[in-house]
NUKOLDO-399049 format. One line per 4 residues: number of its first residue (from 0); their letters; for each residue x, y, z of N, C-alpha, C. Coordinates in pm, 1 decimal. Layout:
// NUKOLDO-399049
NUM) A) X/Y/Z/X/Y/Z/X/Y/Z | ...
This chain:
// NUKOLDO-399049
0) XXXX) 74.7/-134.4/29.9/5.2/-18.1/32.3/41.7/121.0/19.7 | 147.5/134.4/-103.3/237.5/304.0/-161.1/200.7/371.3/-234.2 | 259.8/456.8/-235.7/233.2/572.8/-409.1/300.8/481.0/-463.9 | 268.7/475.7/-683.7/401.2/448.4/-745.0/381.7/515.5/-837.9
4) XXXX) 438.5/603.5/-900.4/493.9/644.9/-1047.5/460.8/630.9/-1172.3 | 358.7/641.4/-1251.5/357.8/538.8/-1392.0/428.7/705.2/-1514.3 | 469.2/661.2/-1578.7/496.5/765.1/-1658.8/441.1/685.9/-1839.0 | 417.6/845.3/-1858.2/371.8/752.7/-2047.2/445.0/874.2/-2101.4
8) XXXX) 415.3/766.2/-2244.5/518.4/848.9/-2363.0/465.7/866.1/-2466.6 | 467.8/905.6/-2522.1/463.2/894.2/-2700.1/590.2/905.0/-2745.8 | 594.2/825.3/-2900.4/745.6/807.2/-2977.1/871.4/814.3/-2934.6 | 873.0/739.9/-2872.1/1010.6/670.2/-2774.3/928.3/509.0/-2685.4
12) XXXX) 1040.4/433.2/-2730.8/1034.6/325.2/-2662.2/1137.8/341.0/-2501.5 | 1137.6/207.6/-2410.2/1143.1/193.7/-2287.8/1285.9/262.6/-2283.8 | 1371.1/192.1/-2357.6/1501.7/187.8/-2365.3/1550.7/313.6/-2399.8 | 1478.6/366.8/-2517.1/1496.9/534.1/-2536.5/1502.8/632.3/-2414.6
16) XXXX) 1340.6/596.2/-2332.3/1355.3/682.9/-2211.2/1460.0/682.6/-2131.8 | 1519.9/529.1/-2099.6/1645.1/546.1/-1983.1/1731.7/633.9/-2068.9 | 1798.2/561.4/-2153.8/1884.6/642.6/-2255.0/1881.7/796.5/-2251.3 | 1770.0/873.6/-2299.5/1766.9/1024.3/-2290.6/1782.2/1082.0/-2127.3
20) XXXX) 1715.1/952.4/-2008.3/1690.5/1011.6/-1912.5/1869.0/998.7/-1799.4 | 1965.0/931.4/-1836.6/2059.6/905.5/-1858.5/2187.1/1009.5/-1946.7 | 2128.0/1062.9/-2040.9/2239.2/1146.3/-2128.9/2234.5/1251.4/-2121.9 | 2104.8/1274.6/-1926.4/2076.4/1428.3/-1891.4/2167.2/1412.8/-1788.1
24) XXXX) 2183.9/1297.0/-1708.6/2231.7/1222.0/-1573.7/2154.5/1249.1/-1476.2 | 2017.3/1219.9/-1535.9/1918.9/1165.8/-1452.1/1902.6/1006.6/-1380.8 | 1923.8/953.6/-1306.4/1909.4/829.7/-1253.4/1772.1/819.5/-1181.9 | 1719.6/806.0/-1314.3/1528.3/719.9/-1291.8/1553.6/621.8/-1424.6
28) XXXX) 1496.3/553.0/-1328.6/1471.1/398.3/-1425.4/1330.7/386.0/-1448.0 | 1266.3/307.4/-1542.9/1132.5/280.2/-1547.3/1095.0/166.2/-1640.1 | 1036.9/36.8/-1585.6/960.3/-42.9/-1607.1/878.1/-92.0/-1693.8 | 825.8/-101.7/-1820.1/734.3/-141.7/-1882.3/620.6/-139.5/-1804.6
32) XXXX) 495.1/-144.0/-1805.1/377.1/-201.1/-1723.4/219.1/-201.1/-1810.6 | 212.1/-311.8/-1782.8/71.0/-348.6/-1860.4/-76.6/-377.1/-1742.5 | -175.8/-247.3/-1705.4/-227.4/-264.2/-1609.3/-346.7/-227.2/-1718.4 | -479.8/-374.5/-1712.0/-626.5/-336.6/-1788.0/-642.4/-159.4/-1844.4
36) XXXX) -717.6/-119.9/-1691.3/-714.8/-9.1/-1644.1/-641.8/148.2/-1725.8 | -543.1/119.6/-1745.9/-463.0/234.7/-1751.5/-443.7/158.2/-1909.6 | -413.9/95.3/-1984.8/-384.7/46.3/-2119.9/-511.2/103.6/-2175.2 | -681.2/80.3/-2078.8/-788.2/115.9/-2173.6/-784.1/315.8/-2144.8
40) XXXX) -723.1/410.3/-2071.3/-701.9/528.9/-2129.9/-579.7/584.6/-2258.6 | -493.4/466.7/-2271.2/-344.4/507.1/-2339.8/-397.1/540.6/-2454.1 | -353.7/611.0/-2513.8/-375.5/661.8/-2677.1/-312.6/564.8/-2757.0 | -294.4/554.5/-2907.2/-264.1/459.2/-2998.3/-124.6/445.6/-3009.9
44) XXXX) 3.6/388.7/-2965.9/101.8/378.6/-2969.5/174.7/450.5/-2806.5 | 51.2/528.5/-2759.4/126.1/558.5/-2625.4/165.8/400.7/-2500.3 | 331.6/445.5/-2474.9/356.3/364.1/-2389.5/348.3/370.4/-2195.8 | 306.2/276.7/-2119.7/263.9/312.6/-1979.2/424.2/207.6/-1927.0
48) XXXX) 516.7/327.1/-1864.4/628.5/245.4/-1763.1/613.6/262.8/-1641.4 | 593.6/206.4/-1563.7/599.7/222.4/-1374.3/741.2/234.9/-1334.4 | 817.6/387.2/-1252.5/932.1/407.6/-1220.1/963.9/281.1/-1103.3 | 1086.5/241.5/-1121.2/1154.8/179.1/-1068.8/1276.0/188.1/-967.4
52) XXXX) 1140.5/236.8/-839.4/1200.4/371.2/-711.0/1338.8/256.4/-652.2 | 1435.6/253.1/-651.9/1534.8/236.6/-553.9/1507.1/177.4/-416.1 | 1412.0/301.4/-389.6/1305.6/271.7/-251.2/1232.6/145.9/-256.7 | 1182.1/104.5/-373.5/1072.2/18.3/-380.9/907.8/115.5/-378.6
56) XXXX) 923.6/228.4/-341.8/782.3/295.8/-366.8/785.6/420.1/-449.7 | 752.9/460.2/-442.0/727.6/618.4/-453.8/665.6/703.8/-341.3 | 677.3/644.2/-238.9/570.8/759.6/-130.9/720.9/862.5/-95.2 | 700.9/943.5/-82.0/784.4/1079.0/-10.6/766.3/1191.9/-136.0
60) XXXX) 757.1/1136.8/-265.3/734.2/1186.4/-341.5/704.2/1327.5/-388.4 | 720.4/1408.6/-476.1/706.0/1591.7/-457.9/615.6/1597.6/-532.3 | 572.6/1495.3/-653.1/436.0/1482.8/-730.7/326.9/1485.2/-570.7 | 183.7/1557.1/-643.2/113.2/1575.8/-512.6/155.5/1586.2/-369.2
64) XXXX) 257.8/1623.2/-402.1/316.0/1658.5/-192.7/206.5/1755.0/-133.5 | 130.3/1894.3/-218.2/81.7/1981.7/-173.2/-52.2/1944.9/-122.2 | -59.2/1851.6/-209.9/-262.3/1809.7/-152.4/-198.6/1718.8/-15.9 | -105.9/1671.7/16.3/-115.2/1543.6/96.0/-24.1/1607.4/237.3
68) XXXX) 39.0/1696.8/273.0/112.5/1759.6/338.8/17.0/1709.0/511.2 | -79.5/1761.1/492.7/-140.6/1808.2/614.3/-229.9/1637.2/642.3 | -226.3/1539.5/690.6/-302.3/1478.2/758.5/-300.1/1353.9/674.1 | -155.4/1355.3/616.9/-139.6/1214.9/500.5/-145.4/1110.5/532.2
72) XXXX) -126.7/1087.7/665.2/-186.6/921.7/727.3/-282.6/880.5/806.7 | -353.0/1009.7/774.6/-482.7/997.4/860.7/-622.8/982.4/736.8 | -627.8/849.7/671.0/-755.8/871.2/594.9/-917.5/883.4/674.7 | -950.9/989.6/583.4/-1102.7/1055.2/592.3/-1213.1/919.9/634.9
76) XXXX) -1324.5/968.8/677.5/-1392.1/887.6/689.2/-1498.2/868.9/572.1 | -1463.0/908.1/457.3/-1521.5/855.2/343.2/-1440.9/737.0/298.0 | -1293.1/773.0/325.2/-1213.4/609.6/296.4/-1238.1/512.5/358.3 | -1276.1/522.0/505.1/-1279.8/403.3/586.0/-1421.6/328.2/539.4
80) XXXX) -1520.9/443.3/506.4/-1672.1/385.7/441.3/-1681.1/325.6/330.0 | -1555.3/373.5/244.8/-1602.9/280.2/135.9/-1509.1/116.4/141.9 | -1420.3/129.1/233.6/-1368.5/-24.2/250.0/-1446.3/-100.3/334.2 | -1491.8/9.6/413.4/-1594.7/-92.5/524.2/-1676.4/-155.5/372.7
84) XXXX) -1793.6/-107.9/282.2/-1840.8/-158.0/167.1/-1807.7/-236.1/140.3 | -1679.1/-272.9/81.4/-1627.7/-349.9/5.5/-1577.4/-486.8/83.5 | -1605.7/-448.0/195.5/-1600.3/-589.2/324.5/-1502.2/-570.0/379.3 | -1410.8/-493.7/405.9/-1292.3/-498.7/493.5/-1313.1/-556.6/643.2
88) XXXX) -1270.5/-605.5/712.5/-1287.4/-570.7/867.8/-1235.2/-483.7/948.0 | -1284.0/-466.4/1055.0/-1200.2/-351.3/1135.8/-1050.4/-359.5/1165.1 | -1004.5/-497.7/1165.8/-864.6/-528.6/1172.1/-813.5/-498.9/1088.6 | -856.4/-490.8/923.1/-751.5/-491.8/802.0/-761.7/-323.2/730.6
92) XXXX) -884.6/-247.2/808.4/-883.3/-147.3/781.0/-766.8/-50.0/892.9 | -743.9/-108.5/1033.9/-671.5/-81.2/1091.3/-502.5/-101.6/1060.8 | -468.4/-228.6/1001.1/-361.5/-190.5/972.5/-331.5/-187.8/863.5 | -450.5/-78.6/768.7/-372.7/-38.2/671.1/-355.2/133.9/736.6
96) XXXX) -486.8/154.0/814.6/-424.7/256.8/849.8/-240.5/297.6/986.8 | -270.4/170.4/1007.1/-79.8/144.1/1041.1/34.2/224.3/927.6 | 1.7/146.4/797.0/27.3/94.4/716.9/95.8/248.0/634.9 | -40.9/307.7/618.2/-57.7/473.8/570.3/44.0/555.3/660.7
100) XXXX) 40.0/518.4/819.3/112.6/602.3/889.9/198.3/607.6/866.6 | 272.5/458.5/880.8/406.8/437.0/854.5/495.4/512.7/745.1 | 421.2/479.2/635.8/438.9/506.3/470.9/461.2/692.4/436.7 | 361.4/723.0/569.6/331.0/914.1/575.6/507.5/953.5/667.4
104) XXXX) 489.3/875.2/753.7/597.7/919.7/807.4/739.2/891.2/731.6 | 741.7/806.4/694.6/869.0/744.5/564.0/894.3/899.6/456.4 | 759.9/955.4/405.3/762.8/1052.9/315.0/852.0/1160.2/396.3 | 814.3/1236.1/470.9/819.3/1254.5/588.7/996.1/1313.9/582.2
108) XXXX) 1046.4/1210.8/604.0/1159.6/1178.0/611.1/1258.8/1196.8/533.1 | 1211.8/1122.5/382.5/1272.7/1177.8/234.2/1249.9/1300.4/256.6 | 1100.1/1373.9/253.3/1107.6/1542.4/205.8/1216.2/1587.8/277.4 | 1249.9/1588.9/423.3/1309.3/1594.2/492.8/1472.0/1635.6/443.2
112) XXXX) 1511.0/1518.0/345.0/1664.8/1486.0/271.3/1650.1/1493.5/216.5 | 1525.1/1561.3/106.9/1566.9/1656.1/-25.3/1568.6/1463.4/-140.3 | 1561.3/1373.5/-135.2/1556.1/1259.4/-145.2/1411.4/1242.4/-259.2 | 1415.3/1296.3/-350.2/1315.4/1279.5/-446.8/1421.5/1296.3/-589.8
116) XXXX) 1274.0/1305.7/-709.2/1369.4/1307.7/-830.6/1337.8/1382.0/-879.5 | 1406.3/1476.9/-961.0/1324.6/1615.5/-1022.7/1238.9/1602.6/-1206.2 | 1125.9/1575.2/-1110.2/1020.4/1504.6/-1195.6/993.1/1629.6/-1339.0 | 987.8/1742.7/-1297.2/985.9/1875.6/-1424.1/1128.3/1814.2/-1503.3
120) XXXX) 1261.5/1808.2/-1453.6/1346.3/1732.7/-1575.8/1347.3/1664.9/-1600.8 | 1303.2/1558.1/-1592.6/1224.7/1449.8/-1663.9/1136.5/1438.8/-1784.3 | 1061.8/1507.9/-1705.5/922.7/1578.8/-1886.4/1032.3/1667.9/-1940.5 | 1134.5/1712.1/-1905.0/1131.9/1845.9/-2018.2/1239.2/1744.7/-2129.8
124) XXXX) 1323.9/1632.2/-2022.3/1428.6/1579.0/-2058.7/1403.9/1455.7/-2237.3 | 1286.1/1399.7/-2180.8/1195.4/1357.8/-2305.6/1148.6/1404.4/-2424.1 | 1070.7/1553.0/-2374.8/1037.8/1603.4/-2441.6/1172.1/1659.8/-2571.7 | 1275.1/1660.7/-2469.0/1366.4/1749.0/-2558.2/1424.6/1651.5/-2655.8
128) XXXX) 1434.6/1502.6/-2631.6/1468.3/1384.3/-2664.7/1382.1/1323.6/-2775.8 | 1256.0/1398.5/-2865.6/1190.1/1394.0/-2891.7/1068.8/1248.6/-2897.5 | 1023.6/1271.6/-2737.6/936.4/1199.1/-2723.6/810.5/1308.9/-2784.8 | 686.8/1251.4/-2829.7/577.7/1332.0/-2879.3/518.6/1378.5/-2729.9
132) XXXX) 481.6/1285.6/-2646.8/437.2/1374.8/-2489.2/482.5/1295.3/-2397.1 | 461.4/1331.4/-2328.5/537.4/1292.2/-2155.7/445.1/1288.5/-2012.1 | 405.7/1183.1/-1968.5/268.6/1203.0/-1950.0/332.1/1118.4/-1761.4 | 241.7/1184.1/-1645.6/283.0/1133.7/-1489.5/148.0/1085.6/-1478.2
136) XXXX) 152.3/1000.0/-1385.8/34.2/955.4/-1310.2/70.4/902.1/-1137.3 | 36.9/972.6/-1037.8/42.1/932.2/-915.9/-57.0/910.1/-896.5 | -23.7/776.1/-826.2/-156.0/663.0/-788.8/-131.2/551.0/-650.3 | -202.7/609.5/-511.6/-168.2/524.0/-432.6/-236.2/352.1/-425.0
140) XXXX) -164.8/238.1/-449.6/-234.7/135.2/-492.3/-292.7/72.5/-369.9 | -289.9/-2.0/-382.9/-334.8/-84.8/-285.2/-316.1/-273.2/-274.8 | -289.8/-250.6/-407.2/-246.4/-377.9/-470.5/-112.0/-417.7/-556.3 | -148.0/-521.2/-629.1/-43.7/-507.9/-749.7/-25.2/-430.0/-865.0
144) XXXX) 52.3/-357.2/-950.7/15.2/-245.2/-981.0/-9.7/-290.5/-1096.4 | -4.3/-389.0/-1157.3/-5.9/-493.5/-1329.7/-185.7/-479.1/-1289.8 | -214.3/-505.7/-1200.1/-414.7/-551.4/-1166.6/-489.6/-503.9/-1066.8 | -417.9/-403.3/-1017.1/-499.7/-265.1/-956.4/-636.3/-213.6/-1044.3
148) XXXX) -742.1/-221.2/-975.1/-818.6/-161.4/-1064.0/-864.8/21.5/-1000.2 | -830.7/71.2/-1123.4/-834.2/235.1/-1050.5/-880.6/333.4/-1178.6 | -902.2/415.3/-1189.4/-988.8/507.6/-1279.2/-943.1/583.7/-1290.1 | -877.8/639.1/-1404.6/-761.0/777.5/-1467.1/-848.6/845.6/-1520.2
152) XXXX) -815.3/969.5/-1489.4/-865.1/1086.5/-1560.9/-734.4/1158.5/-1629.7 | -767.6/1255.2/-1753.9/-638.3/1297.7/-1801.6/-656.2/1448.7/-1822.8 | -545.3/1521.0/-1841.9/-503.9/1624.1/-1850.9/-405.5/1664.2/-1888.2 | -456.5/1714.2/-2000.3/-334.0/1803.0/-2135.3/-289.0/1926.9/-2078.6
156) XXXX) -141.3/1952.3/-2086.9/-123.0/2113.7/-2005.9/18.8/2092.0/-2075.8 | 23.1/2239.6/-2089.0/156.0/2291.2/-2214.6/315.4/2210.4/-2151.2 | 376.4/2259.4/-2248.7/486.1/2203.5/-2147.8/545.7/2328.1/-2022.9 | 497.5/2422.9/-2049.6/554.5/2512.1/-1922.0/516.8/2492.4/-1810.8
160) XXXX) 396.6/2462.8/-1810.9/339.4/2419.9/-1638.7/478.1/2276.5/-1619.1 | 552.7/2238.7/-1660.1/628.5/2070.8/-1621.1/713.7/2183.3/-1542.9 | 658.3/2220.8/-1384.0/790.1/2267.2/-1302.0/696.3/2264.8/-1149.2 | 806.9/2238.8/-1102.9/802.6/2152.9/-969.1/609.0/2228.2/-852.8
164) XXXX) 618.1/2322.0/-921.4/458.1/2412.1/-833.9/316.3/2316.7/-878.8 | 368.4/2289.6/-965.0/263.7/2267.5/-1101.0/229.7/2116.9/-1061.4 | 338.1/2012.1/-1071.6/343.1/1876.4/-1061.5/326.7/1832.2/-895.5 | 342.1/1968.8/-776.8/396.0/1910.9/-658.1/129.1/1930.1/-590.9
168) XXXX) 99.8/2044.2/-686.4/-47.3/2030.4/-670.0/-103.1/1917.3/-786.6 | -37.8/1844.8/-845.0/-122.7/1732.0/-898.3/-155.2/1599.1/-809.5 | -344.9/1568.7/-891.7/-398.6/1499.8/-810.6/-351.6/1343.2/-807.6 | -443.0/1280.5/-705.8/-366.3/1093.7/-745.7/-460.0/1057.4/-900.5
172) XXXX) -440.3/995.5/-945.7/-504.7/945.3/-1079.3/-585.2/1041.1/-1158.3 | -494.9/1149.0/-1166.5/-542.7/1198.9/-1310.8/-372.1/1177.3/-1416.8 | -375.9/1163.8/-1578.0/-247.0/1205.4/-1606.5/-193.9/1305.3/-1638.8 | -117.4/1375.1/-1609.3/-82.3/1493.4/-1706.7/-5.0/1486.5/-1789.8
176) XXXX) -43.1/1525.5/-1885.0/45.9/1521.1/-1990.4/65.4/1642.2/-2034.9 | 210.9/1619.0/-2142.6/242.4/1722.5/-2127.4/327.4/1684.7/-2270.7 | 291.0/1805.3/-2395.9/342.7/1829.0/-2534.7/381.5/1971.2/-2566.7 | 497.6/1919.9/-2698.7/476.5/2054.3/-2722.6/422.0/2153.8/-2821.1
């Protein structure tokens, strides 16, 4: 139960993505991802990759951080009601809350050490290397990244909006797509 970041890209292969980022000195790696829910919203020829974080997850990322800073480990009553409707037991919900709290603490520690990927630089590096579009998606996964059921929206933005402030404000489950 952690955050993971997916990258969508047109006009490049996964190897091309890795090479373009390495040429810019960005130590970021991605692995191909096939998830039926994500595949359904991809444009023809659009590739979906998941961030291969050396930490194992993307908790503590700067993406969407402006929306998470207050009460990040505390689920809302709506979230708890939704889990109850799904048939989760009180024990399972308590365990989930504990995991969210621990993840929030790890994220806070990472933010304090500045351990984060320069996502705006990733977007501009790939566009400069010839990608037609580059998209970023942040999702809090409760299961396997390849089989998780999720509802994803899309928002097309100008490349000028690929900056830290815009990316910190991005909501979960919305692919922010940048293009020239």
